[in-house]
Backbone as CSV, one residue per row, in Angstrom:
resi,resn,N_x,N_y,N_z,CA_x,CA_y,CA_z,C_x,C_y,C_z
1,MET,0.823,-0.987,-0.314,-0.057,0.144,0.008,1.097,1.359,-0.104
2,LYS,0.771,2.121,-0.892,1.630,3.358,-0.975,0.642,4.267,-0.988
3,ALA,0.846,5.131,0.297,0.052,6.530,0.360,0.635,7.749,-0.159
4,HIS,-0.691,8.234,-0.705,-0.446,9.506,-1.308,-0.888,10.512,-0.212
5,ALA,0.007,11.150,-0.138,0.350,12.027,1.151,0.429,13.279,1.194
6,GLN,-0.273,14.714,1.767,0.343,15.901,1.726,0.927,16.332,3.336
7,TYR,1.839,16.855,2.971,2.554,17.321,4.392,2.032,18.803,4.782
8,ILE,1.784,19.068,5.804,1.968,20.414,6.660,3.050,20.931,7.055
9,THR,3.920,22.015,6.825,5.163,22.200,7.296,5.264,23.315,8.154
10,ASP,6.085,23.648,8.857,6.565,24.577,9.836,7.350,25.968,9.039
11,GLU,7.229,27.054,9.487,8.252,27.870,8.955,9.393,27.573,8.252
12,LYS,9.740,26.670,9.053,11.458,26.099,8.732,11.376,24.749,7.765
13,GLY,10.173,24.412,7.247,9.992,23.327,6.083,10.204,22.120,6.997
14,LYS,9.591,22.012,8.209,10.064,20.758,9.168,8.585,20.220,9.116
15,LYS,8.368,18.690,8.630,6.978,18.288,8.507,6.166,18.167,10.095
16,LYS,5.196,18.711,9.970,4.542,18.815,11.410,2.988,17.758,11.532
17,ALA,2.616,17.788,10.298,1.125,17.179,10.240,1.266,16.548,8.581
18,ILE,0.229,15.590,8.411,-0.412,14.851,7.304,-1.450,15.004,7.213
19,ILE,-1.723,15.046,5.905,-3.047,14.755,5.129,-3.195,13.574,4.444
20,LEU,-4.427,12.724,4.355,-3.975,11.437,4.075,-5.545,11.361,3.321
21,ASP,-5.603,10.800,2.294,-7.182,10.568,1.759,-7.638,9.389,2.793
22,LEU,-9.231,9.922,2.863,-9.935,9.376,3.776,-9.844,7.381,3.683
23,LYS,-9.528,7.173,2.590,-9.719,5.541,2.358,-8.322,5.162,2.835
24,GLU,-7.236,5.887,2.513,-5.817,5.265,2.882,-6.007,5.420,4.476
25,TYR,-6.038,6.292,5.408,-6.425,6.479,6.603,-7.293,5.363,7.164
26,GLU,-8.355,4.930,6.738,-8.961,3.929,7.015,-8.520,2.400,6.975
27,LYS,-7.807,2.484,5.899,-6.877,0.932,5.757,-5.834,0.956,6.781
28,LEU,-5.035,2.170,7.110,-4.338,2.101,8.075,-4.566,2.076,8.993
29,ILE,-5.817,2.413,9.692,-6.407,1.976,11.018,-6.968,0.666,10.858
30,HIS,-7.481,0.276,9.761,-7.761,-1.350,10.077,-6.467,-2.410,10.044
31,ALA,-5.452,-1.891,9.246,-4.395,-2.510,9.697,-3.913,-2.443,11.050
32,LEU,-3.883,-1.432,11.643,-3.473,-1.309,13.351,-4.222,-2.186,13.917
33,GLU,-5.604,-1.941,13.796,-6.410,-2.746,14.542,-5.847,-4.096,14.568
34,ASP,-6.266,-4.712,12.973,-5.246,-6.087,12.892,-4.372,-6.426,13.496
35,LEU,-3.206,-5.633,13.695,-1.856,-5.982,14.362,-2.171,-5.757,16.234
36,GLU,-2.961,-5.368,16.516,-3.696,-5.353,17.782,-4.110,-6.637,18.137
37,ASP,-5.087,-6.889,17.678,-5.743,-8.026,17.522,-4.680,-9.005,17.767
38,ARG,-3.791,-9.355,16.545,-2.861,-10.181,16.404,-1.983,-10.455,17.800
39,LYS,-1.679,-9.405,18.451,-1.017,-9.190,19.768,-1.487,-9.900,20.736
40,ALA,-2.622,-9.384,21.048,-3.854,-9.584,21.925,-3.999,-11.400,21.859
41,PHE,-4.239,-12.077,20.537,-4.198,-13.356,20.332,-3.006,-14.317,20.890
42,LEU,-2.073,-13.679,20.336,-0.591,-14.383,20.842,-0.256,-14.161,22.208
43,SER,-0.447,-13.189,22.809,-0.354,-13.141,24.289,-1.325,-13.965,25.208
44,VAL,-2.619,-14.289,24.680,-3.560,-15.308,25.121,-2.869,-16.659,24.883
45,VAL,-2.564,-16.952,23.611,-1.921,-18.548,23.275,-0.838,-18.911,24.181
46,ARG,0.071,-17.534,24.090,1.129,-18.139,25.146,0.840,-18.202,26.769
47,GLU,-0.110,-17.862,27.389,-0.438,-18.046,28.567,-0.382,-19.249,29.268
48,LYS,0.278,-19.602,30.557,-0.181,-20.963,30.612,-1.594,-21.125,31.287
49,ALA,-1.954,-22.485,31.254,-3.288,-22.822,31.511,-3.484,-23.247,32.999
50,ILE,-4.573,-22.920,33.578,-4.888,-22.793,34.948,-5.608,-23.848,35.134
51,PRO,-5.563,-25.118,35.706,-6.676,-26.243,35.474,-7.469,-25.475,36.448
52,TYR,-9.006,-25.967,36.040,-10.411,-25.501,36.968,-10.333,-25.518,38.225
53,GLY,-9.861,-26.977,38.588,-9.760,-27.169,39.861,-9.039,-26.114,40.910
54,GLU,-8.067,-25.414,40.425,-7.258,-24.588,40.926,-7.813,-23.210,41.207
55,ILE,-8.573,-22.889,39.963,-9.394,-21.679,39.651,-10.288,-21.614,40.721
56,GLU,-11.226,-22.915,41.206,-12.023,-23.075,41.850,-11.795,-23.065,43.259
57,SER,-10.771,-23.277,43.534,-10.052,-23.388,45.032,-9.827,-21.849,45.206
58,ARG,-9.184,-21.401,44.218,-8.692,-19.832,44.650,-10.194,-19.183,45.026
59,LEU,-10.955,-19.213,43.961,-12.025,-18.476,44.315,-12.862,-18.728,45.586
60,LYS,-12.994,-19.920,45.979,-13.667,-20.373,47.034,-12.735,-19.820,48.337
61,LYS,-11.382,-19.724,48.144,-10.603,-19.181,48.964,-11.037,-17.544,49.365
62,SER,-11.185,-16.865,48.038,-11.276,-15.369,48.291,-12.932,-15.198,48.479
63,LYS,-13.704,-16.063,48.611,-15.186,-16.177,48.993,-15.643,-15.684,47.657
64,ARG,-15.376,-15.730,46.525,-16.129,-15.180,45.252,-16.550,-16.332,44.837
65,LEU,-16.801,-17.440,45.485,-17.605,-18.626,45.088,-18.543,-19.134,45.871
């Protein structure tokens, strides 16, 4: 994906902001959301499983069950 952007610069010519086509912006946001979803998925997949009995015991001990 090649973005066609316009830059807003300060008086010294330093880039300060960008103007993107709305469709390009939406594609970038969607791609970012996909990356965040992937990161969340991978963190869950890598979690150590806790047996149900242990969870039940912890909940009873904390009087939440």
